[in-house]
C-alpha positions as CSV (number, residue, x, y, z in Angstrom):
1,X,274.9,197.9,-65.9
2,X,274.3,195.9,-62.6
3,X,275.0,198.7,-59.7
4,X,276.2,195.9,-57.4
5,X,279.1,195.5,-60.2
6,X,279.9,199.6,-61.0
7,X,283.1,200.3,-61.2
8,X,285.6,202.3,-63.7
9,X,285.9,198.3,-65.9
10,X,283.1,196.9,-68.6
11,X,281.8,193.7,-67.6
12,X,280.9,191.3,-70.1
13,X,278.0,187.8,-69.1
14,X,279.7,184.7,-69.2
15,X,277.2,182.4,-68.2
16,X,274.0,182.4,-66.0
17,X,274.4,179.1,-63.6
18,X,272.7,177.4,-61.1
19,X,270.6,178.8,-58.5
20,X,270.2,181.7,-60.8
21,X,273.7,182.8,-60.0
22,X,274.7,185.1,-63.4
23,X,279.1,185.3,-63.8
24,X,281.0,188.5,-65.8
25,X,284.1,189.0,-66.4
26,X,286.2,192.2,-66.4
27,X,286.9,193.4,-70.0
28,X,290.7,193.0,-68.9
29,X,290.3,189.3,-68.3
30,X,291.9,189.5,-64.7
31,X,288.1,189.6,-62.8
32,X,285.6,187.4,-62.3
33,X,282.1,189.2,-60.7
34,X,279.1,186.4,-59.6
35,X,275.5,187.5,-59.2
36,X,272.6,186.0,-57.7
37,X,269.6,186.8,-56.1
38,X,269.2,187.9,-52.8
39,X,267.2,184.7,-51.6
40,X,271.0,182.9,-52.1
41,X,272.9,186.0,-50.9
42,X,274.1,183.8,-48.2
43,X,275.2,180.7,-49.9
44,X,277.2,183.6,-52.2
45,X,278.7,184.7,-49.2
46,X,279.7,181.4,-47.6
47,X,281.6,180.8,-50.9
48,X,283.6,183.7,-50.3
49,X,284.9,182.7,-46.9
50,X,285.8,179.5,-48.0
51,X,287.2,181.1,-50.9
52,X,289.2,183.3,-48.3
53,X,290.1,180.1,-46.1
54,X,291.5,177.8,-48.2
55,X,294.0,180.6,-49.9
56,X,295.2,181.0,-46.3
57,X,295.7,177.2,-46.2
58,X,298.3,177.4,-49.5
59,X,295.6,176.0,-51.0
60,X,295.6,177.5,-55.0
61,X,292.5,179.4,-56.0
62,X,291.1,182.3,-56.4
63,X,291.7,185.5,-54.5
64,X,288.8,187.5,-53.4
65,X,289.0,191.4,-53.9
66,X,285.2,192.9,-53.5
67,X,281.9,191.1,-52.0
68,X,278.6,193.5,-51.8
69,X,275.6,192.7,-51.3
70,X,271.7,195.0,-51.2
71,X,268.3,193.9,-50.7
72,X,268.3,193.1,-54.9
73,X,270.9,190.5,-54.6
74,X,274.8,189.8,-53.6
75,X,277.9,189.7,-56.0
76,X,281.6,188.6,-55.6
77,X,284.5,189.5,-57.1
78,X,287.4,187.0,-57.2
79,X,291.0,187.3,-59.0
80,X,290.9,185.5,-62.4
81,X,293.3,182.5,-62.9
82,X,295.6,182.1,-65.9
83,X,295.3,178.2,-67.1
84,X,292.7,176.5,-69.1
85,X,290.2,175.0,-67.2
86,X,290.6,170.8,-67.8
87,X,287.7,169.8,-69.3
88,X,289.2,171.8,-71.8
89,X,291.9,170.5,-71.8
90,X,291.9,167.6,-75.3
91,X,292.7,163.7,-74.6
92,X,296.5,163.9,-74.8
93,X,296.8,166.9,-73.1
94,X,294.7,165.6,-70.1
95,X,297.3,162.3,-69.6
96,X,299.9,164.9,-69.6
97,X,299.0,166.0,-66.5
98,X,296.9,164.0,-65.2
99,X,298.7,162.9,-62.4
100,X,299.9,166.4,-61.1
101,X,296.0,167.2,-61.1
102,X,295.9,164.0,-59.4
103,X,298.7,165.6,-56.5
104,X,297.0,168.6,-56.5
105,X,293.8,166.8,-55.0
106,X,295.5,164.9,-52.9
107,X,297.5,168.1,-50.9
108,X,293.8,169.9,-50.6
109,X,292.8,166.7,-49.3
110,X,296.0,166.8,-46.6
111,X,294.6,170.3,-45.5
112,X,294.4,169.7,-41.5
113,X,290.2,168.6,-41.2
114,X,291.1,169.6,-37.4
115,X,291.1,172.9,-39.1
116,X,288.2,173.3,-41.4
117,X,285.2,175.7,-40.0
118,X,283.2,174.0,-43.7
119,X,280.7,171.1,-43.2
120,X,279.4,169.1,-46.8
121,X,278.6,165.9,-44.9
122,X,276.6,163.4,-46.3
123,X,273.8,164.5,-43.4
124,X,273.9,168.2,-45.3
125,X,273.8,167.2,-48.5
126,X,271.0,164.6,-48.1
127,X,268.9,166.5,-46.8
128,X,269.4,169.5,-49.6
129,X,268.8,165.9,-52.4
130,X,265.7,165.7,-50.5
131,X,264.8,169.5,-51.5
132,X,265.2,169.6,-54.4
133,X,263.1,166.1,-55.0
134,X,260.5,167.3,-53.1
135,X,260.4,170.3,-55.2
136,X,260.6,168.2,-58.2
137,X,263.6,170.2,-59.3
138,X,266.0,167.2,-60.5
139,X,267.6,168.0,-63.9
140,X,267.7,164.8,-65.8
141,X,270.7,166.1,-67.3
142,X,272.3,166.0,-64.5
143,X,271.9,162.2,-64.0
144,X,273.7,159.3,-65.0
145,X,272.5,158.2,-68.3
146,X,271.0,154.8,-67.3
147,X,269.4,156.9,-64.6
148,X,267.4,159.5,-66.9
149,X,264.2,157.5,-66.4
150,X,263.6,156.6,-63.6
151,X,262.0,158.8,-60.7
152,X,263.8,160.8,-58.5
153,X,262.3,159.9,-55.6
154,X,263.1,156.0,-56.2
155,X,266.9,157.5,-56.9
156,X,266.4,159.3,-54.0
157,X,265.8,156.2,-51.7
158,X,267.7,154.1,-53.2
159,X,270.5,157.0,-52.0
160,X,269.1,156.7,-48.4
161,X,269.1,152.9,-48.2
162,X,272.5,152.9,-48.3
163,X,272.8,155.6,-45.3
164,X,273.7,153.6,-42.2
165,X,277.1,152.1,-43.9
166,X,278.0,155.2,-45.9
167,X,277.9,157.5,-42.5
168,X,280.4,155.0,-40.9
169,X,282.6,155.4,-43.5
170,X,282.5,159.3,-43.4
171,X,282.9,159.2,-39.9
172,X,286.5,156.8,-41.1
173,X,287.4,159.5,-43.9
174,X,286.4,162.7,-43.6
175,X,289.0,165.5,-45.3
176,X,288.9,168.4,-46.6
177,X,286.6,168.8,-50.2
178,X,286.0,170.6,-52.9
179,X,282.6,169.7,-52.9
180,X,281.6,170.7,-56.6
181,X,285.6,168.9,-57.7
182,X,284.5,168.7,-61.7
183,X,287.7,168.9,-64.1
184,X,285.6,172.2,-65.1
185,X,286.5,173.4,-61.6
186,X,290.8,172.1,-62.4
187,X,292.4,174.8,-63.7
188,X,295.8,174.0,-65.2
189,X,298.5,175.8,-66.9
190,X,299.1,174.2,-70.1
191,X,303.1,175.0,-69.5
192,X,304.3,173.0,-66.2
193,X,301.1,171.0,-66.6
194,X,300.8,171.6,-63.0
195,X,297.0,172.6,-61.7
196,X,297.4,175.8,-60.9
197,X,294.1,176.2,-59.0
198,X,291.2,175.0,-57.5
199,X,287.9,178.0,-58.3
200,X,283.9,177.6,-57.7
201,X,284.5,177.3,-54.2
202,X,280.8,177.5,-52.8
203,X,280.9,173.6,-51.6
204,X,284.3,173.5,-50.3
205,X,284.0,171.9,-46.4
206,X,284.1,168.2,-44.6
207,X,282.8,165.3,-46.4
208,X,284.3,161.5,-47.4
209,X,287.2,161.5,-50.1
210,X,284.6,160.1,-52.4
211,X,282.8,162.9,-53.0
212,X,285.4,165.3,-54.5
213,X,287.1,161.4,-56.4
214,X,283.8,160.4,-57.9
215,X,284.0,163.4,-60.2
216,X,286.9,164.3,-60.2
217,X,287.0,160.5,-62.6
218,X,283.4,160.6,-63.9
219,X,284.2,164.2,-65.5
220,X,287.1,162.3,-67.0
221,X,285.4,160.0,-68.4
222,X,284.1,162.5,-71.0
223,X,287.6,163.3,-72.1
224,X,288.8,159.9,-72.9
225,X,288.5,158.0,-75.8
226,X,287.0,155.1,-74.3
227,X,286.2,152.7,-70.9
228,X,289.0,150.8,-71.2
229,X,291.4,154.2,-71.6
230,X,289.3,156.0,-69.1
231,X,290.0,152.3,-66.9
232,X,294.0,152.7,-67.1
233,X,293.2,156.5,-66.7
234,X,292.0,156.1,-62.9
235,X,294.2,153.4,-61.9
236,X,297.4,156.2,-63.2
237,X,294.9,158.8,-60.7
238,X,294.6,156.4,-57.5
239,X,298.2,155.4,-58.0
240,X,299.6,159.3,-57.7
241,X,296.6,160.1,-55.5
242,X,298.7,157.6,-52.8
243,X,295.0,155.9,-51.9
244,X,293.0,153.8,-54.5
245,X,289.3,154.6,-54.4
246,X,285.7,152.2,-53.1
247,X,284.0,152.1,-56.6
248,X,280.7,150.9,-53.6
249,X,281.5,154.8,-52.3
250,X,281.9,156.2,-55.8
251,X,279.2,154.8,-57.0
252,X,277.1,155.9,-54.1
253,X,278.4,159.9,-54.5
254,X,278.0,159.8,-58.3
255,X,274.3,159.1,-57.5
256,X,274.1,161.4,-54.9
257,X,275.2,164.2,-56.2
258,X,273.1,165.3,-59.2
259,X,270.3,164.8,-56.6
260,X,271.4,167.8,-54.9
261,X,271.4,170.2,-57.7
262,X,268.3,172.4,-58.1
């Protein structure tokens, strides 16, 4: 038993994630625990703070129940959220809740940016990408198919060539972003078809809204049966979200994000 999980509950391993994070579920299904090694304990403390802050803004998500740390690492315990991760829905079910999901993202992005103490801005994420690339830790499976045979340093150079323009756009379109807004991190109530919660909030912070929009639209393409359907659903999302995304900015953030996971 991990000493940071020592209580009266039985804990079952769920996954081992990025940065050596291990996720556990309590036997009764009401709690999740994420354990990380000591070298990334500060990042997990940041996820705790972001989760607490977002809940205080009235945005649905898990509740922080406990946080413990010692020389071996840190452990964050949160409440489970009832529902189904959106990436597990069929195309028909995702289509049925797609508009409400777009409205939930709009509500997240409408949280007053001036009140958010966390940052996920472009300069920060490019610095992360440079460190990941320098250590040769880019996972090619995370890259778009057409980029998987391209050296990571070349991909980073393509991103860096656009930075001046993207910084200008970010400055005029900064919102509170989830930071890793794939369908896996949006829990849907299968009965009401509402987006019940946003989970895995370790990257939440101020950024260009396209950092989120790029990921949610791209991850949905894994569910839609073909590109024609994807284009229709992109348009439907934009209508309910209230803003038509900029295709070039979507592409930029979709190319930057895989370089930031090491």
